[in-house]
C-alpha positions, -999 to 999 in steps of 0.1 A, spaced: 0 0 0 13 34 -9 10 61 18 13 98 11 11 127 35 -5 160 24 -12 193 41 -47 206 32 -84 203 34 -95 167 33 -128 178 18 -108 188 -14 -95 152 -17 -104 135 -50 -104 98 -49 -127 69 -39 -134 77 -2 -128 97 29 -126 79 62 -147 101 84 -146 100 122 -181 102 138 -199 94 170 -216 60 175 -250 76 172 -241 86 137 -244 123 143 -223 146 122 -222 177 145 -185 181 153 -152 186 135 -147 173 100 -181 155 101 -199 188 106 -181 203 77 -190 173 55 -226 176 66 -227 212 53 -217 200 19 -235 166 15 -266 176 34 -286 161 63 -297 131 43 -263 114 47 -264 119 84 -300 105 85 -288 73 67 -260 68 93 -282 76 123 -308 51 110 -282 23 115 -270 36 149 -256 28 173 -225 19 153 -198 3 175 -163 18 178 -143 -5 154 -172 -8 129 -178 13 98 -208 24 78 -205 36 42 -226 62 24 -224 81 -8 -207 115 -8 -228 139 -29 -210 172 -36 -175 160 -27 -146 148 -49 -151 112 -36 -178 86 -42 -180 74 -6 -177 84 30 -166 56 54 -181 67 88 -160 53 117 -170 60 152 -143 71 176 -164 74 207 -199 67 219 -209 102 228 -196 138 225 -171 148 252 -157 114 259 -119 110 258 -105 93 228 -80 65 234 -52 51 212 -71 18 208 -102 36 195 -80 54 169 -66 21 158 -100 4 156 -115 33 136 -86 33 112 -88 -5 107 -126 -3 103 -122 24 76 -96 3 57 -119 -28 59 -147 -7 45 -126 3 16 -117 -34 10 -153 -45 11 -162 -20 -17 -129 -25 -37 -119 11 -33 -84 20 -43 -77 55 -30 -88 67 5 -80 98 25 -77 97 63 -76 128 84 -57 131 117 -82 116 141 -84 114 178 -61 143 186 -71 175 203 -88 186 235 -104 152 242 -79 131 224 -43 121 224 -11 139 215 -5 144 177 24 120 176 5 92 193 -25 96 170 -3 97 139 16 66 151 -17 47 156 -30 56 121 2 49 103 8 16 121 -27 4 112 -23 15 76 11 -2 73 0 -34 89 -32 -37 68 -29 -65 42 -62 -63 23 -62 -60 -15 -77 -25 -12 -71 3 -8 -39 6 -28 -33 42 -18 -39 60 15 -35 98 17 -31 112 52 -45 147 50 -48 174 76 -47 212 79 -31 211 114 6 216 108 15 196 139 -6 166 127 10 167 93 45 169 108 35 139 130 23 120 100 55 128 81 77 116 111 57 84 115 58 75 78 96 81 77 102 60 108 83 31 93 105 33 61 137 30 82 
């Protein structure tokens, strides 16, 4: 699997899918999910919520109208807003997103920095968990993973982790 790191808005990514962190109840009210909801509309959120609760470590796939990708792979990080995000949840969400891409035969997916911030873990630990899961994944798809974030510290952490894996 090819892994690339980019600085930028994940919503500008053009490919097969974006792995989108959400809550187990399927709500798209916070972070990147809220920005996605503004573009794709409330119907996508309604689809996800209709299948809730979605376990941490599971994924639910929807279409992505209005974005440069065909699909959104919704991966819950926590059960409810305000809960602390742990490393294992980041790993499980990343793995679930990659499995979702395999199930649909998707080649190119984008993953944002997930699980870092006020209720999360340090940038370097989040990046390590995401990169480790991507590098360890052995499914036939995706063939390309793009790690995208606007946060300079997260991008630097992604760069560092991908370089360490190559050594």
